[in-house]
N, C-alpha and C positions, 0 to 999 in steps of 0.2 A: 472363126473370128468374124466379126461384123465387117462388111465392106466399107470403104471410106465414105464419109458423109458428103453428100452433094448438096449444094444450096437449093437445088430444084427437086431432087429425088430423095425419098426417105431411105434410111439404111435398111439393108436386107439381112435378116438373120440367116446363118448358114443352115442348109438342109442336111440333116444327119438322120436318115430313116431308122426308126426303131420299130421292131416287130412286137406287137402286143397281142397276146392270145388269151381267149376265154371262151368257154363253151364250144371249143372246136373252131372258133372264128378267129381269123387273123386280121388285125388292123395295123396299118403303117402310119406312124406319127413322125414326120420329119423334124418336129420341133420339141420332141420329148426331152432333149438335152437341156432345154431352157428351164426345167424344173430345178436344176442344180444351182441354188441361190448363191452358194459360196464360190462357184466356178468363176475365175477371173474373166473368162470369155463372155459369160453371161453378164457380168457387171459391166464390161466394156460395151457390150451391145446396148444395155440400158442407158449407159452414159451417152452413146451415140444417138439413141432415140430422144433423150432429153435435149441434147444439143440441137438436133434437127427441129424439135418442137419450138425451142427458143428462137431459132432462126426464122421459122415460119411466122411466129407470133410477134416478131420484133417490131413490125410496123404498127401493131396495135398497142404498143407499150404506153403511149400517151393516153389512149382511151382507157386502158386498164387502170392507170394511175388516177384518172378522173373519176372512174366508177368507184374505185377504192375510197377516194375522198368523199364521194356522195354517201356511200354506205356508212362510213365512220361518222359522218356528220349527223346521221339519224340516230346514233346510239348515244344515250346519256352515259358518259363515262363514270361520273360519280352518282351513284344511285343506291337506293335502299329497297329491299324486298318488302312485301306485305308482311307486317309482324303478326305473330301468332301468340296468344296468351295461354300459358300453361303452368300450373303449379306456382302461381305467384309471380311469374316472370313473363315479360314480352321478349320473344325470341325473333331474331331477324338476321339477315346477312346484308352487307353493304360492299360496294365497290368504290374505289378512289381513282380518279383520273391519273393516268401514268403508271398505275400498278396493274398487275396481271391477274391477281387472284382475289377471291372473296374473303371478307373478314366476318367471322361468326361472332355475334354479339347478343347480349341480353340486358334488360333493364328491369329492376325489381319494382313491381306494382304499377308503374306508369311509364309511358314513353318520355316523360319529362324527367325521370330519375337519371342519375349518373349512368353512363354506359360502362358495361363490363365486357371487355374483349375476351371471348372464350378461346378463339383460335384465329390466328392471322396466317392465311395461306401464303402471303408474301414473305413473311418472316421464315416460314418453314421451307419455302422454295429457295431462299437466298443461298447462293453457293452451289446450287445443283443445276445441271443442264436440263433436267427434266423433272417435272413435279405434277402429280395428280393426287387429289384427295379422294380416296375411295369411298369412305363413309364416315359419318359422325353419329355416335349414339350416346345420349345423355343418360346417366344413371337415374333410377327412380327417385332417389333422394336429392337429385339436382346438384350433387356435390362433385361428381366425377364425369369426365368425358372420355369415352373410348373413341379413338380415331385411327383410321388406316391410311397410310401414305405410300405412294409409289414413286421412287426416284429413278426407275430404269425404263419405264414404258412397257414392262412385261406383265403388268397386272399382278405382280407378286408384291404384296404390300407389307409394310412394317407397321405392326399394331402397337400403339402407344396409349398411355392412360394419363390424363391430366387432372390434377387437383384444382377445381375451379375456385376454391378459397384462396389458395396461394398463387395460382397461375403457373405452377411448376409441374413438370412431368414426373411421374413415378419412375423408379428404376426399372420397372417391368417393361420389357420390350420383346415382342414376339415377331419372328421373321416369317416370310413366305406365306402370307395370309391372303385369302381371296375375299370377295365381297360377302356381306352378310354377317350380322352379329346381334346378340341379345343379352341383356343384363338379367341377373337373378333379382328377386324382390328385395333382398337385403343390400343390394348394390355392392356386394363383395365378390361375386363371381361373374365371369363374362364368357359367353359361348361364341366361338368363332369357327370359320370354315377354312380348310386347307384344300388346294388342288393337287392332282397327281401330276406325273411328268408330262401328260398331254394337256394340262391346264383344265382338266375336268374337276370341278369341285366335288370331292368324294368323301371328305371326313368333317365331322363336327367335333370340336374339342372344347373342354371347359378349363378356364384359367381362374385361379383364386388370387386376388390381388395380394401382392407382397410375397408371393412364392415364386421360385424359379420356374422357367418354362419347361424344364425336364420333368417337373412334377405335374404338368397338365394332364388331364384325363381324356382319353378318347371316348366320346359319347356314342358315336355312330359312324360306321363306315359303309359306303355304298360300293359294292363290288361289280354290279352290272354296269358295263360301260355305256349303256344307253341312257343311264339316269344320272342326274346331277342333284347335289344336296344344297339346301339353304336352311338358315335358321333365323327366326324372327320372334319378337315379343308381340302378343296380342295387344290391341289398343287399350284394353282394360288393365294390362300389365299383370294379369293373373296367370297366364300360361305362356310357356315357350313352345313354339311349333317348329318341328323339324320336318321339312318337306323334301321328298325324293321324287323327282319328276323327269319324265322323258317327253318326247314330242307329243305322245298320245296317252300317257298313263301316269297316274299319281299314286303316292302312298305317303300319308302324313302320320307323324307321331307327336305326342304331347308329353310335357311334364309340367308340374305346377311350379311356377316361378319361385315360390317360397320353399321348394324342396329341390334345389338344383342338383343334388347328388343322386336323385332317384333315377330309376331306369325308365327311358322313354316308352310310352305305351302306344301301340299301333291303333289308329282310329278305324281304318278300314283297309284290310290287306289289298295290295295291288292286284288289279285284274286288267288284262290287256284291253286298251281302248277306253277305260274308265278314268276320268279326270275329276279331281276335286281339290278345293282349297278350304281352309278352316280359320275361323275367328271365334271369339267368345262373346256371349251376351248373357248376363244374369246366371241362370241355372242350366245353361245349355251351350253347346257348340253350335255355331251357325256355319253351314257348309254349302258351298256353291258347287254343283256337280252336274255332269252330263249323264249320270247313271239313269237310264230310262228316259232321257230327255236330250235329244240331239242339240238343242239350243240352250241347254242348261236350265236348272231349277234350283230353288233355295230350300234347304231342309234344316231341321233342328235335330240335335242328338244329345242325350244325357251323358254326363261325364263318365259314369261307371260302365256303361255299355254303349259306346259311341259308334259301333259298327252299323252296317246297312240295315240290319234287321230291326234296329231301334229308331231309324230315321222317320221323322214326321214332316210332312210337306208344309212349307210356309208360303212359298210363291211357286205355283206350278209352271211348267213349260208353256209358252204361248207361241202360236204360229207367227213367224216373222219377227220375233223379238229374241235376240241373242243376249243373254245375261253374261257379262264378262268381268265384273268387279264388284266388290262390296266394301263399304265403309261403315263399320258397326259402332253405334252409340248405345247408350243405356236403354233408350226407349225407341230408337229408330234404326233402320238399316237403309243406307243409301246404296242404291243399285246402279252400277254402270251398265247401260244396255245399248244395244245397237239395233235400230230399226229404220227401214227406208234408207239405209246407207249412211245414217248419221249416228254419231256418238252422243247419247242423251243421258240424263240423270232422272231416276225415279226415287221417291222416298216412301218407305214402308213404315207406317206407325204401328209398332208391335203391340200397342195396347188395344187398338181397334181393328187391326188388320187392313186398314185402308191404305191404298197405294195411289200416289199421284205423281205426274210428270212435272219436273221443274221446267216451266216454259221459258223459251228464249226468243229474242227479237228477230233473229235472222232465219231465212229459209234453209241455208246451208251453213252449218256451224259445227264446232266441237266443244263438248263440255265434259269435264271429269272432276271427280272429287279430289281435293288437294290436301294441303297441310292442315288437317284438323286433328291435332294431337290429343285433344281432350275427349275422353270417353263419356263423361258424365255431363253432357250438354245437349241442348236442342238446336244449337247453331252449328252448321257445317260450313266449311270453307270449300268453294269450288272455283275452278278456272274456266273461262269462256274465251273462245276466239273464233274467227272466221277468216276468209281470205282477205277481208277488208277491215275487220275489227281487231285492233291490237289486243294482246293478251290482257285479260282483266281478271283480277281476283275479287271475289264477292263472298260475303257472309250471308247465309240463307237460314232463316228461322224455320225449322221444319214443322213447327206447330202453326205459326201465323202466316207462313209463306212470304213474309217480308224479306226483302233483300237489300243489302248495303254494299255499295261499291267500296272496296278497301284500297285498291290500287289499279290504275290503268297504265300499261306499258307506255312510257313516253316515247314519242317518235319525233325526231327533229326534222327540220326542212319544211315546215308549214304543211304537214300532211293533213289532208282533208278526205275522209273516206267517201264523201259524196262525189268525189271526182272519179270514182271507180265503180264498176258494175260487176256483179257476180251472176253467173248463169248456171243452171243445172240442166244438162243435156243428156239424153239417153241414146246410145248407139245400139244397133241390132247386130249381134254377133252371128257367126256362121250357122249356129243351130237355133236361131230365133230368140236367144236369151237377150234381154235388155241390159246393157252395161252402162252405169252412170258415169258421167264426167262432171267434175267441178271446174268451172272456168272463171277467170277474172281478167279484166282488161280495163283500160282507161275509158271513161265515158266519151262517146262520140267516135270511137273506132269504127271504121266502115266494115261492112260485111260483103266485100267484093273480092276476097281472096288475096288481097295485096299485103296483108299484115304478116310480119314475122311472128312465129308461134313456137312455143316450147311445150312439148307434151311429155309428162313424167309418168312413169309406171314402176311398180314393184311386183306385187302379186305372189307372195310366198309366206309361209309360216303363220298364216291367218293374221298377219300384221296389216292393219289398215293404213292407207295413205290419206289421212284426214285433212279436210280443208282448214289450214291454220295460217295465221298472219306471219309474214316474213318481211321485215323492213328492207332487207337487201333486194327483194324481188321488185321493189318499186323502181329500181334503176332499169329494169327490163320494161315494165309497164309504161313508164314515162317516155320510153323510146318507141312506143307503139306496139310492143309485143302483146300477144295473147298468151296467157299461161293456163295450161289445162292439166288436170290430174285424171288419169284413166283408172277407175276403180275396178280393175280386172279381177277375174276369178283366181283363186289362190291366196288372195288377201282376205281380210276379215270384215269388209265393209257391209256385206249383206247376210251375215250369219254363218253358222257352221257349214251349211250345205254349199255356200259360195266358196268357202275354203276348200272343201273336199272335192269340188268340181274343178279345181285348178291344181291338183297335186297328183302324185303317183302316175297312173296311166291316163289321167286327164290333164296332164301338164300343158298339152298343146292348146287347151282352151285359154290359158293365160295369154299366149301369143296372139291367138286369133281375136280375142277380145280387144287387145291393144290395136291391132290392125283395123278393127271395126271402128274404134274411137278415132283413129287418124283419118279414116275415110269420112267419118261423120263431120269432123272439124272442117275438112275440105269441102264437103257437100253443102254445109251451111254457110260457107263463105268466110269463115274465120281466118282461113289461110289457104295456101296452095302447096303442092309438093316442093316447089322451088323455094318456099319460105319456111318449111316445117322442119324444126329440129326436135330431137327426142333425147331423153336422158333417163338412165337408171343406174342404180348402185348395187353392188354385190349380187344378190339374187336377181335384182332388177337389171343388172348388167347382162345376165343370161338372157333375159327378156329382150334387151336391145340387140344382142347378137343374133337371136333367133329371127326377129322381125326384119332385120337388115338383110339377112340371107333370103327370107321368104319374099319380101316386097321392097327391094331397094329403091324402086322408082317412086315410092311415096315420100321419101325423106331427102332433105338437102344436107343434113348434118346429124351425126349421132355421137353422143357422149356416154361411154360405158365406164363407170368409175369402179375400181377394184372388182372387175366383173368375174363372176363364177361361170366361165364359159367352156370348161372341159369337165362337165359333170360326170361323164362316164368313167374317164381315167381316174378322176379324183375319188369317186365312190368305190372304185375297185381296189384302192390302196388303203387297206385298213390300218397301215402304220401311221397315216397322217392323223394329226390331232382331231378328235371328235368325229371321225368318219362314221363309226358305228352309230353314234348318236343321231346322225343325219339320215339313217336308213328310213326313219319314220316320216321324213319329209319328202325325200326323193325316190325312195324305194331301194332295194338291195340288188345291185346288178349281178350278184352271185346267183340270183334267180334268173333263169334265162328269159323269162317274160319281161322283166324289168330291163334286162340287158338289151334286148332287141328294141324295146320302146325308146330307151335312152339314145340308142344309135340313130334313131330317126330324127 
C-alpha cells in the first residue's frame, strides 16, 4: 500500500521485489506489481500520486486558468472547414460554439445552395458519456453514408448506414468494427475491418445492405500476429485494396469494385523487409515501394500480372529524397517526399514525365496533400504550415502551377506571425552526424542563456516531428520561451537511413542526438540547464527517461507523457496486445543480442 501523502514529499510505492529471468540472467524489479491495473493497491497509489501532484500544482492554478483562457480565446469556436467539390456537391464540416463535435454537411452545386446535414456528431453523442467518430465513407452514388462510432473509448465501433435522401439510418448495424472501410461500385456492399482480442485488425468482411450481419462474408483473415489489415477504395473508385502490413513488410491484394464478391488477388507476395502501397491510374496500378530502393521509388504494374516481374519504373530512387506518400489523379501523381528534413510535395505529369516541386514561402515548413477526393482533375488540395504559419488549405493547379488559398486557420488574439522568429540549427551528435532542430521564439528574445526553453523529441517508427503551427504554443512563446524540436534519429525526418540508424541495436543514437541538441541550445545561448525543460510522449517518453538518466545536469524539468519506459519487460511479455508486432521496431528480446542491448 502507498505510504501516506505528505504535503512536502511525494508518495512512495511499496517495493516488492520480483525475480525476472531470461537467457540465464536474473533481474530484480521491485515495482513489477504495479502492472496489476485492477489491483486496489495500485489504484490507491495512483490516487495518491494524483493528489500529490494537485497539491504541488495548487499554487499555479490561477496561472493555469489564465493560460486556458488565452488558448481558448485563439480558437474560433464556430468555424467551417475548407469545402471540397465532388460529384456535384460541396462537402465540408463545421463546428458551433458551445457544442463539442463536428457537423458533416454538403450543398448541391454551390455553397449558396441550402445546407444538407449528413451527420451531426453532437446529436449522435447525446446521452453518451463518451463519443468518437471513427470514420465516414460516402457511397459512390452519394446516396448512402457508412459511419463508425465508438461509445466506449475502446476503439470498438458500431458501424451504421445512413440514407442521405431521408436522413434516416438503415436497420443494418454491425458491432465491434475497427477503422477502415470501402464501398463497392454499386453502393450496395461495404467492406469493413474487425480486430482480434488484442485489438489487432485482422479480418476484412463484406456486408450487403439490407441483409443481417450473420450473413456477412469473411473476405480475408491475417493470421500472422506481426501484420495488420486495412481496406480502402482507390481514388478512381475502380478497385478495393486490402493491405496487410507489419512494421517492415507489406502485402496488398485487390478486387475490382464492380465485382465485390470476387476473390482478392495478391499483387506481390510478402517478402521480409519489402514495403509497398498501391493506387490506380488509367490502365495500371501505381505502386510506391522500397524494393531495390531504400528511400522508395514509384513503379507501375498491369492489372493482370501486377507482381514485381512486371513492374516498370516511373520515378527512380534519388539520393537524399525519401518518397512517403502518393495522391493519384488521372494525369498526375502527387508525391509526398522528405528531403533536407522537410516534408515537401512534388507533382509528376504522367503525360510528359516531368517532375516539379511545389515551392513554399518558408525555409522550415510542412506540406502534404489533403482532401482532394476528385480523381479526374488537374487541381489538387494541399495543406501548408510552419512554426509561425497557421494551417492553410490551398488548391494547386498541377498544369499551370497556380495556387489559390482556400482557407487559413483563424487565430484569435491579434496574432501576427512577424512577431516570431524561426531558426534551423544543426547539432553535432556523438558520432559526428548533424542533427537538425526547428526552433521558434518571439522576436527580440536575447541569446544570453536566460530564456526558459522547451525541447521536444520523439524518434521512433520513422514518424517525423514536423514543424507545425500550434496556437496553444503562443502562450509559451509570449512568456519568453524558446520552443525547439529535436529531429533525432529513429524518426523519419531525414529519410529511411535516418530511421534505421535510430532503431534496433542503434537505439542509443536517438538519445545521444537529443543530448547533442540540448547542448547546442545551451551553447548558442538560447537557454541554460537551469532553464531547460524537455518533453516526450509514448516512445518519446522512453527518450526522456533515457536522457534524464544519462545527463540529468542538463535539464531543470522533464515531462514524460504515457512513457514507454520499461521496454525490456514489456517486449518479453508476448501476452500483451501487439507485442509481437513491435518486434520489428524495438527488436525481439528473446534473441539474446537484443536482450543484452535493451538492458543497457
